[in-house]
C-alpha positions in Angstrom: 0.0 0.0 0.0 2.8 2.5 1.0 4.7 1.6 -2.2 1.6 2.4 -4.3 1.2 5.7 -2.6 4.9 6.6 -3.1 4.6 5.6 -6.8 1.6 7.7 -7.2 3.3 10.7 -5.6 6.3 10.3 -7.8 4.2 10.0 -11.0 2.0 12.9 -10.1 4.3 15.2 -8.2 2.6 18.4 -9.4 -0.8 17.2 -8.1 0.8 16.0 -4.9 2.6 19.4 -4.4 -0.6 21.4 -5.0 -2.6 19.3 -2.5 0.2 19.7 0.1 0.2 23.5 -0.3 -3.6 23.6 0.0 -3.6 21.4 3.2 -0.8 23.6 4.7 -2.7 26.8 4.0 -5.9 25.4 5.4 -4.2 24.4 8.6 -2.7 27.9 8.9 -6.0 29.6 8.1 -8.0 27.5 10.6 -5.4 28.1 13.3 -5.6 31.9 12.8 -9.4 31.9 13.1 -9.1 31.3 16.9 -6.7 34.2 17.2 -3.1 34.7 16.4 -0.4 33.1 18.6 1.9 35.3 20.6 5.2 34.6 22.2 5.7 35.2 25.9 7.5 38.5 25.2 4.6 39.7 23.1 2.1 38.7 25.7 4.1 40.5 28.4 4.2 43.6 26.2 0.4 43.5 25.6 -0.3 43.2 29.3 2.0 46.0 30.2 1.3 48.4 27.3 -2.2 47.6 26.0 -4.1 46.7 29.2 -4.8 43.2 27.8 -6.8 40.8 29.9 -5.6 37.3 30.3 -8.2 34.5 30.4 -6.9 31.2 31.6 -9.2 28.4 30.3 -7.7 25.6 32.3 -9.5 23.7 35.0 -9.8 25.4 38.4 -7.3 23.0 40.0 -4.7 23.7 37.4 -5.3 27.4 37.7 -4.7 27.3 41.5 -1.3 25.6 41.0 -0.1 28.6 39.1 -1.3 31.2 36.6 -0.3 34.5 35.0 -0.8 37.5 37.4 -4.2 39.1 37.2 -5.6 36.5 34.9 -9.3 35.4 35.0 -10.2 31.7 35.1 -13.0 30.6 32.9 -12.8 26.9 32.0 -12.9 25.9 28.4 -15.7 23.4 29.1 -19.0 25.3 28.7 -17.1 28.5 27.8 -20.1 29.8 25.7 -22.2 30.1 28.8 -19.7 32.7 30.2 -19.6 35.1 27.4 -21.8 37.6 29.3 -19.1 37.8 32.1 -16.6 38.9 29.4 -18.6 41.9 28.2 -16.6 44.2 30.4 -13.5 43.2 28.4 -15.0 43.7 25.0 -12.9 46.8 24.2 -9.6 45.3 25.6 -7.2 42.9 23.9 -7.9 39.3 25.1 -5.1 36.8 25.6 -6.2 33.2 26.0 -4.0 30.8 28.0 -4.3 27.0 28.2 -1.9 24.3 29.2 0.0 23.9 25.8 -1.6 26.4 23.5 -3.9 24.0 21.6 -7.2 24.3 23.3 -7.1 28.1 23.2 -7.8 28.1 19.4 -11.3 26.6 19.8 -12.2 29.1 22.6 -10.8 31.9 20.6 -13.2 31.0 17.8 -16.1 31.1 20.2 -15.1 34.6 21.4 -14.7 35.8 17.8 -18.2 34.4 16.9 -19.4 36.3 20.0 -18.2 39.6 18.6 -14.9 39.9 20.3 -12.4 41.2 17.8 -9.0 41.4 19.5 -8.4 37.8 20.5 -5.0 36.2 20.7 -3.4 33.1 22.3 -0.3 32.4 24.3 1.9 30.2 22.0 2.8 27.1 24.0 0.4 27.9 26.8 1.4 28.0 30.4 4.0 25.3 29.7 5.9 27.8 27.5 5.5 30.6 30.1 7.0 28.3 32.8 9.9 27.1 30.6 10.9 30.7 30.1 11.1 31.2 33.8 8.3 33.8 34.0 6.4 34.4 37.2 3.2 32.6 38.2 0.8 33.4 40.9 -0.5 30.6 43.1 -3.8 30.8 44.9 
């Protein structure tokens, strides 16, 4: 089976290349729909200079073990039901934080559908934040 696939790809390399590019572009586009990803440096800059609000979408137990200073904890599960709570942040940049940066995209899409325009995500999530030695608050 693999041999046939490789033979097809070799015989139809232009078609294979076009499909590869389309798939890559689709993945990039879908990823951006939930908000662009920011590095820890960019997140720090947005918090300090643009009055950004950080929304940590991890479970309460994970949030208590350590989170970004002044972040708000609204769990990803059932996030749609909490959009009303976020109305006070509508005009501020929103930075979503999860454990590794993967769940935040789906929540970002929910926020964008809810009319929030300036939504971004912490690339690599809280794991990246910790690996860069940045401070966490524990409650």
